[in-house]
C-alpha positions in Angstrom: 55.1 10.2 -59.3 57.3 11.7 -56.7 56.4 11.3 -53.0 56.5 14.4 -50.8 58.8 12.6 -48.3 61.4 12.0 -51.1 61.2 15.7 -52.0 61.7 16.8 -48.4 65.0 15.0 -48.3 66.4 17.0 -51.2 68.3 20.3 -51.1 66.9 23.6 -52.5 69.3 23.3 -55.5 68.1 19.7 -56.2 64.5 20.8 -56.0 65.1 23.7 -58.4 66.8 21.3 -60.9 63.9 18.8 -60.6 61.4 21.6 -61.1 63.2 22.7 -64.3 63.2 19.1 -65.6 59.5 18.7 -64.9 58.6 22.0 -66.6 60.5 20.9 -69.6 58.7 17.6 -69.6 55.3 19.3 -69.2 56.1 21.5 -72.3 57.0 18.4 -74.3 53.9 16.6 -73.2 51.7 19.6 -74.2 53.4 19.7 -77.6 52.8 15.9 -78.1 49.2 16.4 -77.1 48.8 19.2 -79.6 50.2 17.0 -82.4 48.3 13.9 -81.4 51.4 12.0 -80.5 50.8 11.7 -76.8 51.0 8.0 -75.7 50.3 8.2 -72.0 47.8 11.0 -71.2 47.9 10.4 -67.5 51.5 11.5 -67.4 50.4 15.1 -67.9 48.5 15.0 -64.7 51.3 13.4 -62.8 53.8 16.0 -64.0 51.5 18.9 -63.1 51.0 17.5 -59.6 54.8 16.9 -59.1 55.4 20.5 -60.1 52.8 21.6 -57.5 54.4 19.5 -54.8 57.8 21.0 -55.4 56.4 24.6 -55.5 54.5 23.9 -52.3 57.6 22.6 -50.5 59.7 25.6 -51.7 57.0 27.9 -50.4 56.9 26.1 -47.0 60.7 26.4 -46.7 60.8 30.1 -47.6 58.1 30.9 -45.1 59.8 28.9 -42.3 63.1 30.8 -43.0 61.3 34.2 -42.8 60.1 33.5 -39.3 
């Protein structure tokens, strides 16, 4: 799980790259769950929350730039 303070230190490009990686992982986890090969089901929740953290941070930054 990624902490918000760690994410705030990253640049926009790094956040976008991290978001892409997490989305790819979420897809793979969903695929594993569908085929009953998922070992750690709690990871699905962690990935979803990390994606939400990054999107929230990106929204905050875009709104602060618009002001």
